[in-house]
N, C-alpha and C positions, 0 to 999 in steps of 0.2 A: 523340582516341582513335587517328586515324592515323598521328600522329607517336608515340603512344605503342608501338603495333603495330611500326613502324619500329625504334624504339628498343632495345626488349626482343629485336627478333630480332636486329639487331648487336652486344649482348652477349653475347648467347647462341651466336653466330658466333665472336665474340673468344675466350670463355671455353674453345670446343671445340678451337681451334686451338693455345692455349695448353698444354693440358693434352695431347693428340697431339703437340705438340713436346717437351716433358718426357719424355714416356715411349721417343721414338725417340732422344733425343739421344746414349745411346751407341753408335750406328752412323752418327752424323755424322764428316764428314772434319775433322781437326784443322788446325791452322796452327803452321808452326814459324819461328821467326824467327834468322836467323843474320848476326852485325855481323862485317864484314872492314874491315883497314887504310881503305881509300878505297872500300869496294864495301857495299852494304846489298842483302841478297838476302833476299826473301821467297817462301816456298814454300807453295803451299794444295794439301797433299797430297788427292789425288783419283783413283781407279785407275780411275772408270766415268765419263769424260765424256759426257756424251749428245750423239745426234745426230739420235735422230728417237725420237718416241713416239706409243702409239696408248691409248686411255680411252673411258669412259662415263660418266656425269655425270649427277644428277638433283638437284632442289631446288625452291625456292619462286620466285616472282614477288612481289614488291611494285611495282603499278602505280600510278603518279601520272599523272592524266587532267587534260591541259591544254587546256580550250577554250572559245570564245566563239561560242554561237549561241543561239539560243531556242528552236528547236525540230528534230527531226529531219528530213529531205528529204520532206514529204506527210505528215507526221505533225503532227495538230493538236495546239499545247500555247500555255498563256497564259502562260507564261514568260517573263518582261522578257529574262533573260539566265544562261546555264550558264556557270560560270567554271571549277571545277575536279572532280575526282573519284578513287577510290582503290579498291583491290580488291586480294587477296591470291589467287594463283592457283598454278597448278604450272609446271617447264617440265623435259624430258628431253632427253639429245641423247648425241650420241659424239663424237670428235674424232680427228683425226690432225696432228702437227706434225714438221716436218725442220729441223734445222739449217743458215742459209744460208751459202755459202761467204763468210765475213767475219772479221777481227780480233774482231769483237765478239761477243756471244753472244747472236746474232738467229737468232729462228726463225721459218719459215714454218707457220701453222697453219689449218686448215681445220675448222670443226664444224659439223654440223649438229643440228638441234635442234627439237623439237614442244614449242609453248607456248600459252599462255593469256593473252592479255595483257588483258583485260576489267575492268570494275569500276563502279563505282555513282557516278554523276553527280547531284549534288544541289547545289538554288539554294534560297534562301529568299527568300520577297516577300512584304514589308509592303504591305499596302494599303487603301482606306478603303474599307469596305464598309457598305451599307447597309442596314437593318433595313426601313426604310420611308421614303420619299420626305423623311421630315423628323429621322429617328433613324439614328444611324451610329456605326459602331466600326471602328477600327484592327485587320485582320484579319490574319493570320501564314499564307501559303501554303509548303509545302514540296513541290518538284519534285523528282522522281529518277527516271533512268535506269538502270537495272541491264541491262548489257551482257556477254555474253561471246564474244570474239574468239579463235577458235584460226587457229595461223600455226604453215607450215612454213619452217625457214629455212636459210639456206646462211651462213656466217661466216666470210671471208675473213680472220685476224687477225696480225698481226707481233706475235710472242711476243721480250720480253726480258729475260733473266737478270741479275735485279739482285745476287744473290750465290748461292752452293750451295741447290739447290731452289728459292728464290722468283722468282717471274716477274710479269712487268710485260707487260699485252695492250692492244691498242689497233687497231682496224681498222673494218669497214663489217658488216653484217647487210642480206641481201638475203631477203625475206619474201612467201611466197606466202598469201593470207588464207583458209583452208578452210572455215571455217563460222563464220559470225554469228547472234546471236542479241537480241534486245532485251526488258526490258518498262518501260514508262511508267507512271507516274502521279502526280497531283497530289492533295495531301492539305491539307485545311485543318485548321489546329491550335488556330489562337484567332481568335474565339471560339468556345468551346463550344458555344453556343446555335446558332449559325447553320450552315447549309447551302450547298452549291452548288444551282445553278440544278435540277440534277435531285434533288434533295431528299435528297441522299449528301453523305457528308466526303468522296469520292474522286470522281475526274473525272478526263476525257483519260486512260482507262487504255485502252491500247494495247500492244499484242507481236506477234514475229513476226521475221522476217529483217532486219537493221539496213540500210535502203534508203542505195543511192547510195555504200555502200562502195567502197573501192579494191580491184583484185585483188590487188594486191602495192605494197609500199612498202620503203624503204632506210631505215637505222638505223646510227649511230655507238655503235659498242662499246668499252668499256674495262674493266680489272679487274686482279686480283691472284689468286695462289695460289700455294700452298707445299706441296710434297711430302713428307709424311714417308715415307722407308723404310718397307716392309715384311719385309725381307728382308737379309741382309750382303751379297749380291751388289749390293743396290740398282737392282735392276731393276722391281720390283713396289712401287709408291706407292700411298698412300691421299691423297688430296687436296681439301682443303676449298678454296673460292672465294668471290671478290667482284666481281661485275659491276654495273656502269651500261650501260643499253641508250636510248639517245634516238632516238626516232622523227625523221626530218627531213622525212618527208610526212606530211600528215594522213589521216585515217582517212577521212573524206569528203572527196574533192576540193575542193568548193566551201564548204565549213565551215572553222574554224579547231580543229582536233581532234589533238593530239598528246599522246604517251604517255611518261612517263620511268619506265624499269623498274629497279628493286635484284633482282638475281636474287644469291639466296644456296643453295649448293650444294656436294655432296661427291660426290667422283668416286674410282674405282681406275684406273688406267693403268698402262701398261708401256714402258720406255724402253730404247733401247741404247747403247752407248757406242762411241769414236773412240780412235786412237792419238795421242800425244804430236806436236806442234809446235812448231817453236823460231821467233821472228823478232827482228830486229834492228832498234833505233829510236835516232835522234838529236837531241837536243833541245839548244838555244842560244838563252841569254840576255843581254842584252848591255845594261846600263844604264848612262843617265846623268846623274852630278851635275853640277846648275848652281850657280856660285857666284860671287856679284857682288863685283868689287873697283874700288874707286874710282880708283884708281891707273892703270887701263891702258884704252888708247883704244880699240883692237881686241880682237874675241874671241879666245881662245887652246885649243884642245883637245889635252887628253893622254891617251891609249891606257892602258888599266890593265892589271896581269899577271892572265893568264889561267888560271882552275883549270879541272881537269877530274877527273872521276871515273864512275863507273859503278855501275848498279844491275841488278838483275835480279829479274822477277816471275816467280812461274808460278801460273797460273791455270787449274786442271783441266787441260786438255791442250794448254794451250800456256805456252812459256816464253819470257819478251821480255826481253832485254837492251836495256838503254838505256845510250848514250853520254850524259854532261852538259858541256855545254861553257859557262863562266860568266866574265863580265868586266864591270867598272866602269871607265867610263871617267868623264872629268872636264870640264868645260865652264867655263872662265873669261869673264864677258861685264861690259862697263862699266855703271853703273848707266843706267836708263830712267825718263823722265817716265812719270807715271800720268795719264789725262784722267778727269776725274770728273763728276758732275751730281746733280742734285735733282731730287725731284718732291713735290708737294704738293696736296693736293685740298679744295676747299673746296664747298660748296651752293650753288645759287641758286633763287630764289622764281621763281615764273611771271612775276615783272613784272621781272625781273632783278637783282632786290635781292640782294648776295651774305650767306651765313650763314657765319660762319669758325669756329661749333663749333655743327655739325650736328647734330639727333638724327633717324635715320631707320629707320622701323621698318616691316615688311610682315608683316601676320599675315592669314592663313587662319580665314573662319568656316563652319560648314556654312549652308547657305541653301537654303530651300526657296522656289520660284515657282507661282503658281497664274495661268493665264491662262485668261481667260474665251473661250467657243466661239463667236464670231458665226456664225450660221446663215442666213447670208446668202450667194449666191454672186452678185454683178454682172456685168452685160452692158453691151458697147458699145453706141453707138446704133445700132438698127433691127437688131440681129444677135442671134442665136441660138446662136453659136460661143462655146464656152469660151474665154475671154481666156489668154494667153500666159503671164500672170503666176502661173497655178495650176498648181502642181505636178503633173501628169499621169504615171502609169507604166505599165507594160507589165504583162500580165498574170503573166509570172512576176516581176516586182519587188515586186507589191501581197503575193506570200507571204512576202518578206524584211521588209516593212514593219512597223515599233513605234512606237508610240507617242512612246518617245525620240527617234526620226528625225525627227520633226516641228518639233523644235526646232532649227531650223537658225543658223547666224549671219547672216543675211539678215535685213534688214528686215519685220517681218510673214511670217517663213518658215513659223513656226506656223500660220498663219492659211491661206498659201496651199497649205498640204498639207490644207485643210479637207475636201475632197472622201476624200481617204484616211483622214482619222481617223474620218468617218464611215463608209467602207465599211470598216472595221478595226473599227467598236463594232459595224454591223450584224450582221459575221461571226461577233463573238463573242458576240452577243443574238440568239439563232438566232429569239427569241421576238416582237422588236420590230420594227415598222411602221413606215413615215415616209409623210409627205406632202409634197408638193413642189409647191408654189404658185408657179407663174409669172404676175409683173406686168410692164407696162409704163408708162413715163412719162405717156401719155394725151396728149401731145401731138405736134401734126406729124404725121410720118408713123407717129407710134404712135397715134395716136389712135383708141381704141377697137379696137386691133388684136388682140384676143385672141388670133388664130392665134400672131401672135408670142411672148405670153406663154406658150402651149401649147408652143410650139417648143422655147423655152428651158428649161421644166420637163423636156420630154423629152430635152433636152441631158442633162443630168444625170443621169436615169434610166439613160440608154444606159451612159454611162460606171460607173455603178454594176454597171449588170447585165452589161454586155461584160468590163470589168476585174477587178472584186469579184465576180464572179458571187454578186451577188445575186438572190434569186428576185424574177421582175419582179411577182408577185400580191403581194407584201410593200410595194410602192412605188406608192403614188395620186400620180397628176396630175391637178391643178387650173390654172385658167385665170383670172385677174382682172386690170383695169385697174390703178388705183392700190393702193399696198398699206394696207390697213387701219389702220395708222399710219403714214401717208406724210410724209416731208419735206418742207420748202418747194417745192413743183415752180413757183415761179416764178422760182427762182435755178437758175441751170446747173448750180450743186452738189448743189441737190435732187431733179433731175429725175435726174443719174444714180445717187443712192442709191436712186430707185424704180423704175428699170433693174434689178430682182432677181428671185431667185429664193429663196421662204424653205423651210428645212427644218424640218419639224414633224413631234414621235414622242410619244407619249402615255407613252413609257417613257423616265424624265428619264435614263436612262445614256448614249442617242443623243448629246445635247446638252451632257453635264455638260462643266464646264471640266478644262484639260488641267494635269496637276501633273508638275513637275520635281523632281527632289533632285540637288544638287549643291552645290560651294563657292564660295566668292568671296574674293578676295583686297583689303585695304585699306591702304592708306598712311597713315602720318601721320607729319607734318614737323613740329617745331620747333627752337627755338635756344636752345643749353643756356644762354646768357648771358641769355635774357629770364625773369624773377621771373614772368610772369603763365604763362609756357608757352602761349604762344596757338598755335592749329595753325595751320602754314601752308601754301601749294598750292607743292609742287615742282618746281621747271621744270629742272632741270640741276644740271653740275659746271662748275668753273671749278679748272682745272688749271694750278698754277704750276709753271715748269720754268726749268732753268739747267743750263748747260753750261759747265765750267772745262778747257781745254788750255793747252798753252805753242804751240800752234801755231793758225792760222788754221780756225776750223770750216768744215767741208767743205758737207755736209749735215745734215739732223736729220728726225726722223719721229716724230708721237705719235698710237700708235693705242689705240681701245678696241673692246675684244675681249669677246665674251660667247658662250662656248664655242664652238664652229667657226665663229661667224659674226663679221664686221667692223662694229661698230654706226658707226664714223666714223673718219677719220682724218685731219690735218693734218702736212702736210710743207712743205719750203723748202729750201733754201741759206742760208749765210750764219749770222751769230749769231741763235738762236732768239729768238722774242718771248718776255717773261716771263710770260705764262698766254695760254689756249686757251679761249674758251667753249664746252660742249656743251651748247645746249638741246634738248629734248624736243618733239618735235611735239606738235599737239593731237589728232592721229589716231591715238597711240601709246597704250596701256593702259599707263601710270606702273606700276602695283602689278605686273603679269605681267613688265615691264622689268628692275623692282628685286628680284622675288623670286626671281634669278638672280645669281650675282657676276659682275661687271664690272671686269675687267682692264682697267689704263691702263699701255701702256707707251711708256716713253719711248728712243728709239735715234740717236745721232749718232757722226758720225765727223770728222777733222781731215785735212788735206790729207798727214798723215804714214799716213794710214790705220790711225789708233789708234782705239778704238772705246771706246764706252760704253753701259751698256743697263741700264735700271731699269725695274722694275714696283711697281705700287701698286695695292691693290684698295680700292675706297670702304667704309666700314665702314656696312652696312646690317643690322641685326637681323629674320632672318624666322623667324618664329614659325608652323609649320605645325600643323594639327590634331594630327598625329602625335606632333609634339613635347609639345603640349601635354597629348595623353592620356597620354604615357609619363611627363611629369613631375607628373601631378594636381594639373594647374592650373585655376583657376577661368577660365571659357570666358563667351561670349555665343553663343545660334543666332538668324541673322538668316535672316527670313523675308519675302515679299513676296507677298501675294496681290490680285492684279485681276481682281475678281470681278464688279462692277457696272457692265453695260452700261445704258446711258439713252437713248432716243430723241431726237431730234431738240429742244433747245430745252425738255428736259424733266427735272426731278430727282427724278420716280420711278420706281421698282424695274420691270422688265419683269416680264412674269410668269414668266419662266423664270429670275430670279434674285432673286424673292421671299425665296427659304428660305435665300440663301446666308449673311446674318448669325447663323443660328442656326449653320450649321457652323462659320463663322470663329471662334463664341463657343466651340464646344468642342475645338478646337486649341489655343487660347489657354490659359496659365497666370496665374495668380492676380498672379505677380511680374513678368509680359509687360511692357515698356513697347509702347503702340501708338499710332502717328497713322498719321491716316486725312487724304489728299491727295488733293483734288479737281482735276479738268483739264476741260478744254473745247476742241472744235474750233475753229477762227481764224473761222468763218465768223461775221458779225456784229459787234456793238459789242464793245469791251474791257471796258470797264466792266461791260458786262452778263452777259460770258463769266465776268468774275472773281467776281462776285455769283453766278451760277449753279453756278460750280465748289464754291464756299463750301457752297450750298445741297447738292449731292450729297455732299462729304464730310460735312455737319453732319447727312446725314439716313442716312448708313451708320452713323456713328458711335453715333449716337444706339438703331440697333436692335442694332447689337452688344453696348451696353451693358456695356462694362467699366471697371472703378473705374480702371485707370489709361490712360485713352485723349484723346488730342487731336484737333482735325480744324483743316483749314485749306486754302483755296482758293488756286491758283495760276492761273486761268483759262487764258489762252493764253499766258502769257509763259512756260511751256515747254510745247512741242508733243512729245509723246511720239512720234508719228509723223509723218511728210510726209503734209501733207493734200491732196495733188495726188490720189489716188484716195479711192472711198467708203469704203472698208475704215478708211483711216488715220485719216478723218475720227470714223468709227465709233467705232474703239477709244481714241482721244482723250475723247471721252464718258464719262469712267472716273473711279473713285476707284482709287490705290493703298493697300493696309493693309498697312502696315511694322512688323513686330514685331519687339522684341529682348528675347531670354530668356536670363537667368541659368541656367548650366548648370558642372556639377563633373564631372570625370572620375575 
């Protein structure tokens, strides 16, 4: 709708400009061209060259808002992210311009305007909503912020006359914000039969003055106008104009909020004229023609016959007379040898095997991942201090925290944000309470130390109340020795797992799983000459090089470049080796690396300083989601759900996770291909862990009960996370539910 409104407004502005141009064309100046023997004279007849002008203007603003925040400062909001907004408003102003003392038609212009750059900022959110603990539906929530921002602006602008009565404008705008207001609301669009916690379809309805707004800001201004004369003296003009205004500063300094405005307006202005000026120019052009002659040993230079002629050009009040001097010389030179080279690229498997005819493809897929929330906080021996590996925020940082920020690149980064996730969920669910149960390992110095258990739970409570401002009455603290479902306390690992605080709530939203929506890249690498088309593991490129010269090679260099980054370079002196191997390190994401073009550049020189430079790009077919959507291709949506946490040496669902198979079943389609993979920690016998992981996978597969599902156990052969920490071992006692669902764009 926004794009349609902009398009209609632009078309209307263009039609009005054309009609006005035709109506007043009879008073526009004419052009006369007269040719003389060696002189071409062009006169732009205009008796009214402009030196200054003044006018008033008014019109409408089409305001495009580009934002990146989830809430206005100190205004509660559940929106994950606002991105764009749009609004139609007004602009009124006056201006004065004066021609600068230069040879070109350049004016200095000052504009003063009063405008409203407000608009409506919208975002739509998809959220899994629960009608009951066992029944859910995918909901649609519309977040809107209606804004009004009045500004008083001073615009110093340079104005260039493209041709008579047509001007191009470029400059800056310095604006003061005089008044602001906003109205925020969140509306539950779907499903129709659900409401928010307040029993209404609308929540987070706030309004007033926009908080944290800057007092002033700067903008880039550019535009075009055309002046249609209203009388024969060409002093009064009717002027349609089109301007772009881009705000360089954010509306709220600590938030990303910029505005791009299209101003379409109509003005009336008065202009004063200037007397005729004359100026003289000289132009010289000397060309050299190079001719190769085998019969000469040294170069020979011959001067050509010069040609001189004159041009005169009159534009408005300036008459320019130019002298043109032209000459063509000739350079005869003996033949020179040419330095040549070649560059060829093949691919390597990860075992070093060369593939002469590789087929490399990188494809982007939609990807949803669900991570279980381990509701345990672990402590060091005989300590009630929160360990450093947990991410602790300041009170100000807590106001900027979102669930998406919990997914960091560090291992178990989503878990180490657990205190902030719990704090955010308690803040969003005001009716929810939690119980913190502190435990000790009941061994040695911690034997029956209930005070230590109490202090551990109190440390968690203090963080939630002091940083996240949770009402202390919503948090109950209890102290026990060993947990009710304790790990093997005879082992050091079990003692580490028993030194913990358990977070328990009757509101399932507090400890529910975290969901992240993302994309994933996958690489397919095959040999075109392989009839079975087996998938190979990509390991790098082999670069064949050759350089030919009549003289000795002085130096050479092979460089692999991606964008502005140099991935690898090989260099040396003397003859170049027949090939170079570039192998990709194991810690590099191959798919991300191959998704962008890699340029391979060969440069070499000989002792006579002759040079050769070649460039090749390995052929990699990259398919993005956007390209597949545009071409209406079939695609696959890939999802990963890690939802089942198991206790030590157990294949039974924990109480918190017993309903998750039903949730997964509702998310799957009948055509989905589902694989359940069981894992275990590294503690204990390998064979036992392999059997236990298979039992866990089989239990989940039976609970999901999908027609196209399979399961397998990997035991500790693949450890999902390091087992050096209690949380790493707990998160290894899980299953991954991998689904692939065909989709059509």
